[in-house]
C-alpha positions as CSV (number, residue, x, y, z in Angstrom):
1,X,61.0,93.1,152.1
2,X,57.8,91.3,151.1
3,X,57.6,90.5,147.4
4,X,54.7,89.4,145.4
5,X,55.4,87.6,142.1
6,X,52.5,86.9,139.7
7,X,53.4,84.0,137.4
8,X,56.1,83.0,139.9
9,X,56.1,79.3,138.8
10,X,57.0,80.1,135.2
11,X,60.5,80.1,133.7
12,X,61.4,83.7,134.6
13,X,59.2,83.9,137.7
14,X,60.7,80.9,139.4
15,X,64.3,82.2,138.9
16,X,63.2,85.6,140.2
17,X,61.6,84.0,143.3
18,X,64.8,82.0,144.0
19,X,66.9,85.2,143.6
20,X,64.8,87.4,146.0
21,X,64.7,84.6,148.6
22,X,68.5,84.2,148.6
23,X,68.8,87.9,149.1
24,X,66.7,87.7,152.3
25,X,63.3,88.7,151.1
26,X,59.9,87.0,151.8
27,X,58.2,85.6,148.7
28,X,54.5,85.2,147.8
29,X,53.5,83.7,144.5
30,X,50.3,83.9,142.5
31,X,50.1,81.4,139.6
32,X,47.3,79.4,137.9
33,X,49.8,76.7,136.8
34,X,48.8,77.0,133.2
35,X,52.5,77.0,132.1
36,X,54.5,77.0,135.3
37,X,55.3,74.1,137.7
38,X,55.4,74.2,141.5
39,X,58.7,72.3,141.5
40,X,60.5,75.1,139.7
41,X,60.6,77.1,143.0
42,X,62.7,75.3,145.6
43,X,62.8,78.0,148.3
44,X,60.4,78.9,151.1
45,X,57.5,80.8,149.8
46,X,53.7,81.2,150.0
47,X,51.6,80.1,147.0
48,X,48.1,80.8,145.9
49,X,46.7,79.0,142.9
50,X,44.5,81.7,141.3
51,X,44.5,83.9,138.2
52,X,45.8,87.4,138.5
53,X,42.4,88.8,137.6
54,X,40.7,86.8,140.4
55,X,38.8,88.8,143.0
56,X,40.5,86.7,145.7
57,X,43.7,88.6,145.0
58,X,42.4,91.4,147.2
59,X,42.4,89.0,150.2
60,X,46.1,88.3,149.6
61,X,46.9,92.0,149.4
62,X,44.8,92.6,152.5
63,X,46.6,89.9,154.5
64,X,50.1,91.1,153.6
65,X,51.6,94.5,152.9
66,X,53.9,94.1,149.9
67,X,56.9,96.3,149.2
68,X,57.4,95.1,145.6
69,X,55.0,93.5,143.1
70,X,56.5,91.9,140.0
71,X,53.9,91.1,137.4
72,X,55.1,88.2,135.2
73,X,51.9,86.2,134.7
74,X,51.3,87.8,131.3
75,X,54.9,87.7,130.1
76,X,55.7,85.5,127.1
77,X,59.2,85.0,125.8
78,X,60.0,87.3,122.9
79,X,58.6,85.4,120.0
80,X,56.3,86.7,117.3
81,X,52.9,85.0,117.2
82,X,49.9,85.6,115.1
83,X,47.4,83.0,115.9
84,X,43.9,83.9,116.9
85,X,44.5,82.5,120.4
86,X,47.5,84.6,120.9
87,X,45.7,87.7,119.8
88,X,42.8,87.0,122.2
89,X,45.3,86.3,125.0
90,X,47.3,89.4,124.3
91,X,44.3,91.7,124.4
92,X,43.2,90.6,127.9
93,X,44.5,93.2,130.4
94,X,42.1,92.3,133.3
95,X,44.9,90.6,135.3
96,X,47.2,93.6,135.0
97,X,44.5,96.1,135.8
98,X,43.5,94.1,138.9
99,X,47.0,93.8,140.2
100,X,47.7,97.5,139.5
101,X,44.6,98.6,141.3
102,X,45.4,96.5,144.3
103,X,49.0,97.7,144.4
104,X,47.9,101.3,144.4
105,X,45.1,100.6,147.0
106,X,47.4,98.8,149.4
107,X,50.4,101.2,149.1
108,X,52.9,99.0,147.2
109,X,56.2,100.8,147.0
110,X,57.2,99.6,143.6
111,X,55.3,97.8,140.7
112,X,57.4,96.0,138.1
113,X,56.0,94.9,134.7
114,X,57.9,92.6,132.5
115,X,57.4,93.9,129.0
116,X,58.9,92.6,125.7
117,X,61.5,93.9,123.2
118,X,58.9,93.3,120.5
119,X,57.3,96.7,121.3
120,X,60.0,98.3,119.1
121,X,59.2,96.2,116.0
122,X,61.6,96.9,113.2
123,X,63.5,99.8,114.6
124,X,65.3,102.2,112.3
125,X,68.4,102.6,114.4
126,X,70.2,99.9,116.4
127,X,70.9,99.5,119.3
128,X,67.4,100.8,120.0
129,X,67.1,103.1,123.1
130,X,64.2,103.5,125.5
131,X,63.1,106.8,124.0
132,X,62.7,105.3,120.5
133,X,59.1,105.3,119.2
134,X,57.5,101.9,119.6
135,X,56.3,100.3,116.3
136,X,55.1,96.7,117.2
137,X,54.3,94.4,114.3
138,X,53.1,91.3,116.3
139,X,50.3,90.6,118.8
140,X,52.8,90.3,121.6
141,X,54.4,93.6,120.8
142,X,51.0,95.4,120.6
143,X,49.9,93.8,123.8
144,X,53.1,94.7,125.7
145,X,52.9,98.3,124.4
146,X,49.3,98.7,125.6
147,X,50.1,97.2,129.0
148,X,53.1,99.5,129.3
149,X,50.8,102.4,128.6
150,X,48.4,101.2,131.3
151,X,51.3,100.9,133.8
152,X,52.8,104.3,133.1
153,X,49.5,106.1,133.1
154,X,48.4,104.3,136.3
155,X,51.6,105.4,138.0
156,X,51.1,109.1,136.9
157,X,47.4,109.2,138.0
158,X,47.8,107.3,141.3
159,X,51.4,108.2,142.2
160,X,52.5,104.6,142.0
161,X,56.2,103.9,141.4
162,X,56.2,102.0,138.0
163,X,59.1,100.1,136.4
164,X,58.6,98.6,132.9
165,X,61.5,96.3,131.9
166,X,61.7,95.6,128.2
167,X,63.2,92.1,128.0
168,X,64.6,90.5,124.8
169,X,64.9,86.7,124.1
170,X,65.5,84.9,127.3
171,X,67.1,81.5,127.5
172,X,68.7,79.1,130.0
173,X,68.1,76.1,132.3
174,X,64.5,75.6,133.3
175,X,62.9,76.8,130.0
176,X,60.9,73.8,128.8
177,X,59.4,73.3,125.3
178,X,56.0,72.7,126.8
179,X,55.9,76.0,128.7
180,X,57.2,79.3,127.3
181,X,59.6,78.2,124.6
182,X,62.0,80.6,122.7
183,X,64.1,79.9,119.7
184,X,67.0,78.6,121.7
185,X,64.8,76.2,123.6
186,X,63.3,74.9,120.4
187,X,66.6,74.5,118.8
188,X,68.1,72.8,121.8
189,X,65.2,70.4,122.2
190,X,65.6,69.4,118.5
191,X,69.4,69.0,118.9
192,X,69.4,66.7,121.9
193,X,66.5,64.6,120.4
194,X,68.4,64.2,117.1
195,X,66.0,66.2,115.0
196,X,66.8,68.8,112.3
197,X,67.1,72.5,113.0
198,X,64.4,74.4,111.0
199,X,65.1,78.1,110.2
200,X,62.6,80.4,108.7
201,X,64.0,82.4,105.8
202,X,67.8,82.6,105.3
203,X,68.6,82.9,109.0
204,X,69.6,86.6,108.7
205,X,67.1,87.8,111.3
206,X,68.9,88.9,114.5
207,X,67.9,88.8,118.1
208,X,69.3,90.1,121.4
209,X,69.7,87.0,123.6
210,X,70.1,87.3,127.4
211,X,70.9,84.4,129.8
212,X,68.4,83.9,132.6
213,X,70.8,84.5,135.5
214,X,71.8,87.8,134.0
215,X,68.2,88.8,133.5
216,X,67.2,87.8,137.1
217,X,70.2,89.7,138.5
218,X,69.1,92.8,136.6
219,X,65.5,92.4,137.7
220,X,66.6,92.2,141.3
221,X,68.9,95.1,141.2
222,X,66.5,97.4,139.4
223,X,63.8,96.3,141.9
224,X,65.7,97.4,145.0
225,X,67.2,100.5,143.4
226,X,65.4,103.8,144.1
227,X,66.8,105.3,140.8
228,X,65.2,102.7,138.5
229,X,61.8,103.7,137.3
230,X,59.9,104.3,134.0
231,X,61.0,102.2,131.0
232,X,64.3,100.4,131.0
233,X,65.9,98.0,128.6
234,X,67.4,94.9,130.3
235,X,69.6,93.4,127.6
236,X,73.1,92.4,126.6
237,X,73.2,95.0,123.8
238,X,74.5,92.2,121.5
239,X,73.0,91.2,118.1
240,X,73.1,87.6,116.9
241,X,71.5,86.2,113.7
242,X,69.6,82.9,113.8
243,X,72.1,81.4,111.4
244,X,75.0,82.3,113.7
245,X,73.0,80.9,116.7
246,X,72.6,77.6,114.9
247,X,76.4,77.6,114.2
248,X,77.2,78.3,117.9
249,X,74.9,75.5,119.0
250,X,76.5,73.1,116.5
251,X,79.9,74.0,118.1
252,X,78.6,73.1,121.5
253,X,76.7,69.9,120.4
254,X,76.4,67.9,117.2
255,X,73.5,69.1,115.0
256,X,71.9,66.6,112.6
257,X,71.0,69.0,109.8
258,X,69.9,72.7,109.3
259,X,66.9,73.2,107.0
260,X,65.8,76.6,105.7
261,X,62.1,77.2,105.1
262,X,60.0,80.1,103.8
263,X,60.1,83.1,106.0
264,X,56.9,83.9,108.0
265,X,55.2,87.2,107.9
266,X,55.2,89.5,110.9
267,X,58.8,88.7,111.9
268,X,61.1,91.3,113.3
269,X,64.2,91.5,111.1
270,X,66.7,92.9,113.5
271,X,66.7,93.4,117.3
272,X,69.3,94.8,119.6
273,X,68.5,96.7,122.8
274,X,70.7,99.5,124.2
275,X,71.5,98.9,127.9
276,X,73.4,102.1,128.6
277,X,70.6,103.4,130.9
278,X,70.6,100.4,133.2
279,X,74.4,100.3,133.3
280,X,74.5,104.0,134.3
281,X,71.8,103.7,137.0
282,X,72.9,100.5,138.8
283,X,76.2,99.6,137.2
284,X,74.8,96.3,136.0
285,X,76.7,94.2,133.5
286,X,75.7,90.8,131.9
287,X,78.1,88.1,133.1
288,X,77.5,85.5,130.4
289,X,78.2,85.8,126.7
290,X,76.1,83.7,124.3
291,X,78.7,80.9,124.1
292,X,78.9,80.4,127.9
293,X,75.2,80.6,128.3
294,X,74.5,78.1,125.5
295,X,77.0,75.6,127.1
296,X,75.3,75.8,130.4
297,X,71.8,75.5,128.8
298,X,72.8,72.4,126.7
299,X,74.4,70.8,129.8
300,X,71.1,71.3,131.7
301,X,69.0,69.8,128.9
302,X,71.3,66.8,128.5
303,X,71.1,66.2,132.3
304,X,67.3,66.5,132.2
305,X,67.0,64.0,129.3
306,X,69.3,61.6,131.3
307,X,67.0,61.9,134.3
308,X,63.9,61.3,132.2
309,X,65.4,58.2,130.7
310,X,66.3,56.9,134.2
311,X,62.8,57.6,135.5
312,X,61.2,55.7,132.6
313,X,63.4,52.7,133.1
314,X,62.6,52.7,136.8
315,X,58.9,52.9,136.1
316,X,59.1,50.1,133.7
317,X,61.1,48.0,136.1
318,X,58.6,48.6,138.9
319,X,55.7,47.7,136.6
320,X,54.1,51.1,136.4
321,X,53.1,50.4,132.7
322,X,50.3,48.0,133.8
323,X,47.0,49.2,132.3
324,X,44.0,49.5,134.5
325,X,40.6,48.3,133.3
326,X,38.4,51.4,132.7
327,X,35.3,51.9,134.8
328,X,33.1,51.7,131.6
329,X,34.3,48.2,130.8
330,X,33.7,47.1,134.3
331,X,30.1,48.3,134.0
332,X,29.6,46.4,130.7
333,X,31.2,43.2,132.2
334,X,29.0,43.4,135.3
335,X,25.9,44.0,133.1
336,X,26.6,40.9,131.0
337,X,27.3,38.7,134.0
338,X,24.1,39.8,135.7
339,X,22.1,39.3,132.5
340,X,23.4,35.7,132.2
341,X,22.4,35.0,135.8
342,X,18.9,36.4,135.2
343,X,18.6,34.4,132.0
344,X,19.6,31.2,133.8
345,X,17.1,31.9,136.6
346,X,14.2,32.7,134.3
347,X,14.8,30.4,131.4
348,X,17.3,27.8,132.7
349,X,14.6,25.2,133.2
350,X,14.2,24.9,129.4
351,X,17.8,23.4,129.1
352,X,18.3,21.7,132.5
353,X,16.2,19.5,134.8
354,X,16.7,22.1,137.6
355,X,13.5,23.3,139.2
356,X,13.5,26.9,140.7
357,X,11.0,28.3,143.1
358,X,8.2,30.0,141.3
359,X,8.0,33.4,143.0
360,X,5.8,34.9,140.4
361,X,8.5,37.6,139.9
362,X,9.9,38.9,136.6
363,X,13.6,38.8,137.3
364,X,14.3,40.9,134.3
365,X,12.5,44.0,135.9
366,X,14.7,43.5,139.0
367,X,17.8,43.2,136.7
368,X,16.9,46.5,134.9
369,X,16.3,48.4,138.1
370,X,19.6,47.2,139.7
371,X,21.6,48.0,136.6
372,X,20.1,51.5,136.5
373,X,20.8,52.1,140.2
374,X,24.4,50.8,140.0
375,X,25.6,52.2,136.7
376,X,23.0,54.8,135.5
377,X,21.1,55.5,132.3
378,X,23.3,53.8,129.7
379,X,23.5,50.4,131.5
380,X,19.7,50.6,132.4
381,X,18.9,51.0,128.6
382,X,21.3,48.1,127.8
383,X,19.6,45.9,130.5
384,X,16.2,46.9,129.0
385,X,17.3,45.8,125.5
386,X,18.8,42.6,126.7
387,X,15.7,41.8,128.8
388,X,13.4,42.4,125.9
389,X,15.6,40.3,123.6
390,X,15.6,37.5,126.2
391,X,11.9,37.5,126.6
392,X,11.3,37.5,122.8
393,X,13.9,34.8,122.3
394,X,12.5,32.6,125.1
395,X,8.9,32.7,123.6
396,X,10.2,31.9,120.1
397,X,12.2,29.0,121.5
398,X,9.0,27.6,123.1
399,X,7.4,27.5,119.7
400,X,5.5,30.8,119.5
401,X,5.7,32.4,116.1
402,X,6.5,36.1,115.7
403,X,3.0,37.0,114.5
404,X,1.3,35.4,117.4
405,X,3.8,37.0,119.8
406,X,3.1,40.5,118.4
407,X,-0.7,40.1,118.6
408,X,-0.6,38.7,122.1
409,X,-1.4,41.7,124.4
410,X,0.3,40.2,127.4
411,X,3.6,40.0,125.5
412,X,3.4,43.7,124.4
413,X,2.6,44.7,128.0
414,X,5.6,42.8,129.2
415,X,7.9,44.6,126.7
416,X,6.3,47.9,127.5
417,X,7.0,47.3,131.2
418,X,10.7,46.6,130.5
419,X,10.9,49.8,128.4
420,X,9.1,51.9,131.0
421,X,11.1,50.6,133.9
422,X,14.4,51.0,132.0
423,X,13.6,54.6,130.9
424,X,12.2,55.7,134.3
425,X,15.0,54.1,136.3
426,X,17.7,55.4,133.9
427,X,16.4,58.9,133.8
428,X,15.9,59.1,137.6
429,X,19.3,57.8,138.4
430,X,20.9,60.1,135.7
431,X,19.1,63.1,137.1
432,X,20.2,62.1,140.6
433,X,23.8,61.7,139.5
434,X,23.7,65.1,137.8
435,X,22.4,66.8,140.9
436,X,25.0,65.0,143.0
437,X,27.7,66.0,140.6
438,X,26.5,69.6,140.6
439,X,26.4,69.6,144.4
440,X,29.9,68.0,144.5
441,X,31.2,70.8,142.3
442,X,29.6,73.4,144.5
443,X,31.0,71.7,147.6
444,X,34.5,71.4,146.0
445,X,34.3,75.1,145.0
446,X,33.4,76.0,148.6
447,X,36.1,73.8,149.9
448,X,38.7,75.5,147.7
449,X,37.4,78.9,148.8
450,X,37.5,77.8,152.4
451,X,41.0,76.4,152.0
452,X,42.1,79.7,150.3
453,X,40.6,81.8,153.1
454,X,42.1,79.5,155.7
455,X,45.5,79.9,154.2
456,X,45.2,83.6,154.1
457,X,43.9,83.6,157.7
458,X,46.7,81.4,158.9
459,X,49.3,83.5,157.2
460,X,47.8,86.7,158.7
461,X,47.8,85.0,162.1
462,X,51.4,84.1,161.8
463,X,52.4,87.6,160.8
464,X,50.3,89.0,163.6
465,X,52.1,86.7,166.1
466,X,55.5,87.6,164.7
467,X,54.8,91.3,165.0
468,X,53.3,90.9,168.4
469,X,56.4,89.0,169.6
470,X,58.7,91.6,167.9
471,X,56.9,94.4,169.7
472,X,56.8,92.7,173.1
473,X,59.2,89.8,173.6
474,X,61.9,89.4,171.1
475,X,65.5,90.5,171.6
476,X,65.2,93.2,168.9
477,X,61.8,94.4,170.0
478,X,61.1,98.0,170.6
479,X,60.8,97.5,174.3
480,X,64.0,95.5,174.6
481,X,66.0,98.0,172.4
482,X,64.7,100.9,174.5
483,X,65.7,99.2,177.7
484,X,69.2,98.5,176.4
485,X,69.7,102.0,175.0
486,X,68.6,103.5,178.3
487,X,71.8,102.1,179.8
488,X,73.7,104.5,177.6
489,X,71.9,107.4,179.1
490,X,75.0,109.0,180.5
491,X,76.8,112.3,180.1
492,X,80.3,110.7,180.5
493,X,81.7,109.9,177.1
494,X,83.9,107.1,178.3
495,X,80.9,105.4,179.9
496,X,78.9,105.7,176.7
497,X,81.6,104.1,174.6
498,X,82.0,101.2,176.9
499,X,78.3,100.6,177.4
500,X,77.7,101.0,173.6
501,X,79.7,97.9,172.9
502,X,77.6,95.7,175.2
503,X,74.4,97.1,173.8
504,X,75.4,96.5,170.2
505,X,76.6,92.9,171.1
506,X,73.2,92.1,172.6
507,X,71.0,93.6,170.0
508,X,73.0,92.6,167.0
509,X,73.6,89.0,168.4
510,X,77.4,89.3,167.9
511,X,80.5,89.2,170.1
512,X,82.8,91.2,167.8
513,X,82.1,95.0,168.0
514,X,84.6,97.9,167.9
515,X,84.3,101.7,168.2
516,X,87.1,103.9,166.7
517,X,87.1,107.7,167.1
518,X,88.3,110.4,164.8
519,X,89.5,113.8,165.6
520,X,86.4,115.7,166.3
521,X,88.0,118.9,164.9
522,X,88.6,117.1,161.6
523,X,91.8,117.0,159.6
524,X,92.9,113.7,161.1
525,X,93.8,110.7,158.9
526,X,93.9,108.3,161.8
527,X,91.2,106.8,163.9
528,X,91.9,105.5,167.4
529,X,90.4,102.4,169.1
530,X,88.0,103.7,171.9
531,X,86.2,100.5,172.9
532,X,85.8,96.9,171.7
533,X,84.5,93.4,172.5
534,X,86.6,91.2,174.8
535,X,87.1,88.6,172.0
536,X,88.8,91.3,169.8
537,X,91.7,91.8,172.2
538,X,95.0,91.8,170.3
539,X,93.1,91.1,167.0
540,X,92.5,94.6,165.9
541,X,94.9,97.5,165.9
542,X,94.8,100.5,168.3
543,X,95.2,102.9,165.5
544,X,94.2,102.7,161.8
545,X,95.3,105.0,158.9
546,X,92.1,105.7,157.1
547,X,93.7,106.3,153.7
548,X,95.0,102.7,153.7
549,X,91.5,101.4,153.3
550,X,89.2,102.7,150.5
551,X,86.2,101.3,152.3
552,X,86.9,103.5,155.4
553,X,87.5,106.5,153.2
554,X,84.1,105.9,151.5
555,X,82.3,105.7,154.9
556,X,83.9,108.9,156.1
557,X,83.3,110.7,152.8
558,X,79.8,109.6,152.1
559,X,78.8,109.3,155.8
560,X,76.8,106.1,154.9
561,X,76.8,102.5,156.1
562,X,79.3,100.0,154.6
563,X,78.3,96.4,154.0
564,X,81.0,93.9,153.3
565,X,79.1,92.2,150.4
566,X,82.3,90.7,149.0
567,X,82.9,89.0,152.4
568,X,86.4,90.3,152.5
569,X,88.0,88.8,155.7
570,X,90.2,91.9,156.2
571,X,87.1,94.1,156.6
572,X,84.3,94.1,159.2
573,X,80.9,92.8,158.2
574,X,79.4,96.3,158.4
575,X,80.5,99.7,159.5
576,X,78.5,102.9,160.2
577,X,79.6,106.4,161.0
578,X,78.7,108.5,164.1
579,X,78.1,112.0,162.8
580,X,78.1,115.2,164.7
581,X,77.4,118.5,162.9
582,X,78.1,116.9,159.5
583,X,81.5,115.5,160.7
584,X,82.3,111.9,161.3
585,X,83.5,111.6,164.9
586,X,83.5,107.7,165.2
587,X,83.1,104.5,163.3
588,X,81.1,101.6,164.8
589,X,81.9,98.2,163.3
590,X,80.5,94.7,163.6
591,X,83.4,92.4,162.7
592,X,81.6,89.0,162.8
593,X,78.1,87.6,162.8
594,X,76.2,84.5,161.7
595,X,75.6,84.2,158.0
596,X,71.8,83.9,158.5
597,X,71.9,87.3,160.1
598,X,73.0,89.1,156.9
599,X,69.6,90.3,156.0
600,X,68.0,93.7,155.2
601,X,66.4,93.6,158.7
602,X,69.8,93.2,160.3
603,X,71.2,96.1,158.3
604,X,68.2,98.4,159.3
605,X,68.6,97.3,162.9
606,X,72.3,98.3,162.9
607,X,71.5,101.7,161.4
608,X,68.8,102.2,164.1
609,X,71.2,101.3,166.9
610,X,74.0,103.5,165.6
611,X,71.5,106.4,165.3
612,X,70.4,106.0,168.9
613,X,74.1,105.9,170.1
614,X,74.9,108.9,167.9
615,X,72.2,110.9,169.7
616,X,73.6,109.9,173.1
617,X,77.1,110.9,172.1
618,X,76.0,114.2,170.8
619,X,74.3,115.0,174.1
620,X,77.5,114.0,176.0
621,X,79.7,116.1,173.7
622,X,77.4,119.1,174.1
623,X,77.4,118.6,177.9
624,X,81.2,118.5,177.9
625,X,81.4,121.6,175.8
626,X,78.9,123.5,177.9
627,X,80.6,122.7,181.1
628,X,84.2,123.1,179.9
629,X,85.0,125.7,182.5
630,X,83.9,123.4,185.2
631,X,85.5,120.2,183.8
632,X,88.9,121.7,182.9
633,X,91.4,123.9,184.6
634,X,90.9,127.3,183.0
635,X,93.0,127.8,179.8
636,X,94.3,124.2,179.8
637,X,93.3,120.7,178.7
638,X,93.8,119.4,182.3
639,X,90.7,117.9,183.8
640,X,89.6,118.8,187.3
641,X,90.2,116.2,190.0
642,X,86.5,115.3,190.2
643,X,86.1,114.8,186.4
644,X,89.4,113.0,186.1
645,X,88.5,110.6,188.9
646,X,85.2,109.6,187.2
647,X,87.0,109.0,183.9
648,X,89.7,107.0,185.6
649,X,87.1,104.8,187.3
650,X,85.3,104.2,184.0
651,X,88.6,103.2,182.4
652,X,89.3,100.8,185.2
653,X,85.9,99.3,184.7
654,X,86.6,98.8,181.0
655,X,89.8,96.9,181.8
656,X,87.9,94.5,184.1
657,X,84.9,94.0,181.8
658,X,86.3,94.4,178.3
659,X,90.1,93.8,178.9
660,X,90.8,97.3,177.6
661,X,94.4,98.2,178.8
662,X,95.4,101.6,180.1
663,X,98.5,103.4,181.5
664,X,98.7,106.1,184.2
665,X,101.7,108.4,184.2
666,X,102.5,110.8,187.1
667,X,104.0,114.1,186.0
668,X,106.8,115.7,188.0
669,X,106.4,119.5,187.7
670,X,109.3,121.8,188.6
671,X,107.6,125.0,189.2
672,X,105.8,125.0,185.9
673,X,102.2,126.2,185.7
674,X,99.3,124.0,184.7
675,X,99.1,126.0,181.5
676,X,102.7,125.3,180.6
677,X,102.4,121.6,181.4
678,X,99.2,121.3,179.4
679,X,100.7,123.0,176.4
680,X,103.7,120.7,176.3
681,X,101.9,117.4,177.1
682,X,99.2,117.9,174.5
683,X,101.8,117.7,171.7
684,X,102.9,114.2,172.9
685,X,99.6,112.4,173.5
686,X,96.6,111.3,171.4
687,X,93.1,112.8,171.2
688,X,91.6,110.0,173.3
689,X,94.2,110.4,176.1
690,X,93.5,112.6,179.2
691,X,95.4,115.0,181.4
692,X,94.0,115.4,184.9
693,X,94.5,116.4,188.5
694,X,94.4,114.4,191.7
695,X,92.8,115.6,194.8
696,X,96.2,116.8,196.0
697,X,96.7,118.8,192.8
698,X,99.3,116.5,191.2
699,X,99.2,116.2,187.4
700,X,98.6,112.7,185.8
701,X,98.3,111.5,182.2
702,X,95.8,108.7,181.4
703,X,96.7,106.8,178.3
704,X,93.6,105.0,177.1
705,X,93.9,101.6,175.5
706,X,97.6,101.5,176.0
707,X,100.1,98.9,177.2
708,X,103.3,99.7,179.1
709,X,105.5,99.6,176.0
710,X,103.6,102.5,174.5
711,X,103.6,104.3,177.9
712,X,107.4,104.1,177.9
713,X,107.5,105.7,174.5
714,X,105.3,108.6,175.8
715,X,107.6,108.9,178.8
716,X,110.6,109.3,176.5
717,X,108.8,111.8,174.3
718,X,107.8,113.9,177.3
719,X,111.3,113.8,178.7
720,X,112.7,115.3,175.5
721,X,110.5,118.4,175.9
722,X,111.5,118.7,179.6
723,X,108.5,117.0,181.2
724,X,109.5,114.2,183.6
725,X,107.0,111.4,184.2
726,X,106.8,108.0,185.7
727,X,104.5,105.0,185.3
728,X,102.1,104.4,188.1
729,X,101.9,100.6,188.6
730,X,99.1,100.4,191.3
731,X,96.5,102.4,193.0
732,X,97.1,106.0,194.1
733,X,96.7,107.2,197.6
734,X,95.9,110.7,196.5
735,X,93.3,109.9,193.9
């Protein structure tokens, strides 16, 4: 399935993404990286750096048809906040509304919203169930309650499958203090850094803590379950006080000191969520108790701290702590150096005997213009001030007094020229820089948009090519599957069974397939091997007692596919029933396949192939029943010579191609009628064995999938009831 996760780089989102990928699903993540980090998700996925309320989200939904959308971008760990920023953030529902609208518009099968346990507030009864009336006392609780209402109403109006998961305090590896911290993260960070634990109040407040792996497993299983919808608590149903939490942490790692402070207002006093509903729906159980979860969490934080220390030492060793001179200081240094050069060129003759060319040029004006061009308005003004000071200082050094200098028009004009050039140059360059900066921002914005659209286009192109190849060229394409199944288009049951093995092997990319048949009339606890892959010769039994394997009983009883999720080596990878008129007549099994094939697509493909084979077998059985008078000697189970000859030839082909053994017995009749022979022989052979006539009218028994040792047992059994028979070793002249 294709899964979209908003906020997929956050603490919870990254673990959810990793879980879904490991289960064989394709992942797309939307995140603005405000709290999450890209390195949190280490599996293959597609990422878009945008906000969930961004209009570009529609392009993502247009490019890919999502089966499940998990909205985590607005989820905050269950902590009670009351700052203005939190309230403003909590009241913003534009992202949720945008994703909800696109999910409904693009036909998403399931929308999951991660809510918070804080919607319950101070519940009157614990554990609090889903039908309890919400009474939030914090901005987070109020926000979650409002967003839940949005989701549920949206689902009712637009027929969208909505699941709101009320999540308590989450903790575990990957939850950093700089991102979405909870009380355990804060405490753990203080412990490993040697700081005191600060508890508000007397530590009597209780919380329901859930380990991240348990939470993610619950999210995944509720997401793929058709029964899970509406509001569901996903919790451990365990209450732990903050004081007890501190003591449990101190038992795992040394705590410096526990300090109690005045309790804050708006805090939930007790919290414990009932998880009976989720247990009943999907049989989910949390695997980690608080002690085990804390041990794994502390271990992760200690490892992270060790890695940080090593990285700092390495950077120090490699000289990464060298400070670079800032660009502003470079500008000032260049300005001073240039000023000294100009001062020397213009007034250096006063102190040295060096004579310079008299170019009738005021070097200071050139200096001001150059500084303005190179560094902008600030350096142009500084150059203007320095040039003015240099000119005044030079004239005073030559003996001119300040009064004379002020009343000399030429001097004032020179200073005015400096000021004018500095201001005009500085302003012009600054305006040009602002225009360039604005254009750069516009270009960057267009580049980002272009890059985003290119990514969407490339992804759409890849999906298009994949679908095109699947339809036309691939081994499991519609055309190829149709061509393979066409080979099963026969009315002879034996030929269908033998051809089905080859078809399944090719389509399912395996070399280990078996087909067992059950008594079509029902009431049989055994199933007989009808056909199998060559590699399974002598590796699987010819007969299996169904009651010895609860998995087989479940397949027969529920008439549904079995997947060996526990990877039990004694059981096939997957089994599926062949059903005719609500009765299981055969079991098709794939015994072995490559691990990377164990995906949802592989399961669906197997179900499709079994369904096609079922239709072919139904048609063959119907044909056999409708022509029973022509295929069998009237009133017996003895096949006519023509029908028996075809079946015998197909069994011979199975021996050559699949190594399926068989035995042929010749019956010696002493004046007994066909009806008498049939009645006696039927009691001694299996359902998948045949009695038939040769062209000369002689009776033969064909024992399918049988070696000579079993054939001798049948001969002895027949002899006891007065039927003499002998094993036919080679070809028959009369058949």
